[in-house]
C-alpha positions in Angstrom: -5.1 1.0 -43.6 -6.1 -2.6 -43.2 -3.2 -4.5 -42.5 -3.7 -8.0 -44.1 -0.8 -11.3 -44.1 0.9 -14.3 -43.4 0.1 -16.0 -40.3 3.9 -16.9 -40.4 5.4 -13.5 -40.9 2.4 -12.2 -37.8 5.7 -12.1 -35.0 8.1 -10.6 -37.5 5.4 -7.7 -38.6 4.7 -6.8 -35.0 8.1 -6.1 -33.9 8.9 -4.3 -36.4 6.3 -2.3 -35.9 6.4 -2.2 -32.6 10.3 -0.8 -33.1 9.1 1.8 -36.3 6.9 3.4 -33.6 4.3 5.4 -36.1 1.3 2.8 -36.5 -1.8 3.4 -34.0 -3.6 0.0 -34.0 -7.0 -0.6 -33.8 -8.2 -4.0 -32.9 -10.8 -5.8 -35.4 -11.2 -9.1 -33.4 -13.4 -7.5 -30.4 -11.8 -10.1 -28.1 -11.7 -9.6 -24.0 -8.9 -7.3 -23.9 -5.8 -8.6 -22.3 -5.1 -8.4 -18.9 -1.9 -6.0 -18.2 1.2 -8.4 -16.2 0.9 -8.4 -12.2 4.3 -7.6 -12.5 3.7 -4.5 -14.3 0.8 -3.9 -12.1 4.0 -3.9 -9.5 6.1 -1.8 -10.8 3.6 0.6 -11.2 2.5 1.0 -7.3 6.4 0.7 -6.5 7.5 4.0 -8.4 4.2 5.5 -6.8 5.8 4.9 -3.7 9.0 5.4 -4.7 8.0 9.4 -6.3 6.7 10.2 -3.2 10.3 10.6 -2.2 13.1 12.5 -3.4 17.3 11.6 -3.9 20.3 13.2 -5.3 20.4 12.3 -8.4 24.0 11.6 -8.2 23.3 9.0 -5.3 23.6 5.5 -6.6 21.6 2.5 -5.4 22.6 -1.2 -4.1 20.7 -3.3 -7.0 21.2 -6.5 -6.1 17.1 -7.2 -7.0 15.8 -7.3 -10.5 13.2 -4.5 -10.7 10.1 -6.5 -9.9 11.1 -8.2 -6.9 12.4 -4.5 -6.1 9.3 -3.0 -6.4 7.5 -6.5 -4.4 10.3 -4.9 -1.6 9.4 -1.4 -1.6 5.7 -2.8 -1.4 6.4 -4.6 1.9 8.0 -1.5 3.1 5.3 0.2 2.0 2.8 -2.0 3.9 4.8 -1.8 7.1 4.7 1.7 7.4 1.2 1.9 7.5 0.8 -0.7 10.0 3.1 0.7 12.2 1.5 4.4 11.2 -2.0 2.9 12.3 0.1 1.3 15.0 1.3 4.2 16.6 -1.9 6.0 16.6 -4.0 3.8 18.2 -1.0 3.5 21.1 -1.1 7.2 21.1 -5.0 7.0 21.6 -4.8 4.6 24.3 -2.1 6.0 26.3 -4.3 9.5 26.8 -7.4 7.1 27.8 -5.6 5.7 30.5 -2.3 8.5 31.5 -4.4 9.6 34.9 -4.0 5.9 36.3 0.0 5.8 35.9 2.1 3.0 35.7 1.8 -0.5 37.5 2.0 -3.6 37.1 -0.8 -5.5 35.3 0.2 -9.2 36.4 0.6 -7.9 39.7 -2.7 -6.1 39.9 -4.3 -9.6 38.5 -2.3 -11.6 42.0 -4.1 -8.8 44.3 -7.1 -9.1 43.2 -6.8 -12.5 43.4 -5.0 -13.1 47.1 -7.2 -10.6 48.3 -10.5 -11.5 46.4 -11.2 -8.0 45.6 -12.1 -6.2 42.4 -10.2 -3.3 40.7 -12.3 -1.1 38.5 -11.1 2.3 37.0 -13.6 5.1 35.7 -13.5 8.6 35.1 -16.4 11.1 35.0 -17.0 14.6 33.5 -15.5 17.0 36.7 -18.9 19.2 36.5 -20.8 16.2 37.3 -18.3 14.4 39.9 -18.2 18.2 41.8 -22.3 18.1 41.8 -22.4 14.3 43.1 -21.0 12.5 47.0 -18.6 10.1 45.5 -19.6 6.2 46.7 -17.0 5.5 49.2 -15.5 2.8 47.6 -14.4 5.2 44.7 -10.6 6.5 45.1 -10.2 9.8 43.5 -6.7 9.3 41.0 -6.8 13.0 39.3 -8.3 15.2 36.7 -7.5 15.3 32.8 -9.1 18.2 31.0 -12.9 17.8 31.6 -12.3 14.2 33.0 -12.3 13.1 37.1 -10.5 9.7 37.0 -11.4 7.2 39.8 -10.8 3.8 40.9 -12.7 1.3 42.9 -11.9 -2.0 45.2 -15.1 -4.0 45.5 -15.3 -7.8 46.2 -17.9 -7.8 42.7 -17.9 -6.0 39.8 -20.1 -2.7 40.5 -21.2 -0.3 37.8 -21.6 3.7 39.4 -24.7 6.0 37.2 -23.0 8.4 34.7 -19.8 6.8 35.1 -17.7 5.4 32.4 -15.5 2.4 33.1 -12.3 1.6 31.4 -10.6 -1.2 30.9 -6.5 -1.1 31.1 -5.1 -4.6 29.4 -2.3 -2.7 28.8 -0.8 -0.2 31.6 0.4 3.1 30.6 4.5 1.7 31.0 3.9 -1.1 28.8 2.4 1.3 26.2 4.7 3.7 25.8 7.5 1.5 25.7 5.7 -0.5 22.8 5.0 3.1 21.3 9.2 4.0 21.1 9.7 0.7 19.8 7.4 1.3 17.4 8.5 5.1 16.2 11.8 3.2 15.3 10.5 1.0 12.8 9.3 3.3 11.7 12.0 5.4 11.3 13.4 2.7 9.8 11.1 1.5 7.5 10.4 5.2 6.4 14.3 5.2 5.9 14.4 2.1 3.3 11.6 3.7 1.4 13.4 7.2 1.1 16.6 4.9 -0.2 15.2 3.5 -2.7 13.8 6.5 -4.5 17.3 6.3 -5.7 16.2 2.9 -8.0 13.5 5.3 -9.5 15.1 5.2 -13.0 15.8 1.3 -12.6 12.5 0.8 -12.0 10.9 2.9 -14.7 13.1 0.6 -17.4 11.8 -2.4 -15.2 8.4 -1.2 -16.3 9.1 -0.1 -19.9 10.5 -3.7 -20.5 7.4 -4.8 -19.4 4.8 -2.8 -21.1 7.1 -3.3 -24.5 6.0 -6.7 -24.2 2.7 -6.2 -22.9 1.8 -3.6 -26.0 3.6 -6.1 -28.1 1.3 -9.0 -27.6 -2.0 -6.7 -27.1 -1.2 -5.7 -30.7 -1.0 -9.6 -31.3 -4.2 -10.5 -30.0 -6.4 -7.3 -31.6 -5.0 -8.7 -34.8 -8.2 -11.1 -36.6 -7.9 -14.8 -38.2 -9.8 -15.0 -41.0 -8.5 -17.7 -42.3 -6.2 -20.2 -40.5 -2.9 -18.9 -42.8 -4.0 -15.1 -42.8 -4.1 -12.6 -40.0 -5.6 -8.7 -40.4 -5.7 -5.4 -38.0 -6.8 -1.7 -38.7 -3.9 1.1 -38.2 -3.7 4.7 -38.2 -0.5 5.5 -40.2 0.2 9.0 -40.4 0.8 10.7 -43.9 4.1 11.0 -43.8 5.1 7.8 -42.7 3.5 6.1 -45.7 6.6 5.5 -47.5 8.1 4.2 -44.3 5.2 1.9 -44.0 5.5 0.3 -47.7 9.5 0.2 -46.7 8.5 -1.7 -43.2 6.5 -4.6 -45.9 9.2 -4.5 -48.1 10.4 -8.2 -46.8 7.5 -9.7 -45.9 4.5 -11.4 -47.1 2.1 -8.4 -45.6 -0.1 -6.3 -47.2 -1.5 -2.7 -46.6 -5.2 -1.7 -47.8 -6.1 2.4 -47.6 
């Protein structure tokens, strides 16, 4: 059907058409599509996050925020969760890398280097290679982890040893373990916040529905062509079973439908 009518009745027509819900509009204007509202995108993202968690149907949620603000909060929690997961991964890998050297005070070691005018360096190398070579005297064997031997050297200046990899230790293993413990506590808290937000899923979905209704209403208006300044026109598919309903919908409007 071609829907043609007065511009003054366009808004009322689209509101009634949306409420009736049986017309599928086909844009005539070929205008650039309207961008979905940012708030709707935020709600969609938050719903996707909340759906990954389960909550009891009879559990209530303290809805102090409107749907969009709650969605923004859920996204912030999720961003913090991703950051903490990455920090946990990096810390765990760093602990494994330097665990053989044990715990010590980095500041005390720096003071000792200045006072003694010596350089402390940390190294590792393949255990089978270490067994085959005579180690330089400044090297102190620390221990073996998996297939690597670990050493400390104390020299007047920085040195490099063949077939050895120098290990830089900015934060000793004790400091790293403390931060890892704190990060895991923070991660547990933020994951609990996200899990509890799943109880607000129906509230978020209703908020999204309200935004999408308004979005589709504006989209339909956006697609309506205006061949004359006083008229609007748009095409729509109408089911055969709803032809009479279309006539009833237009009866009180200055709008005409032509098959």
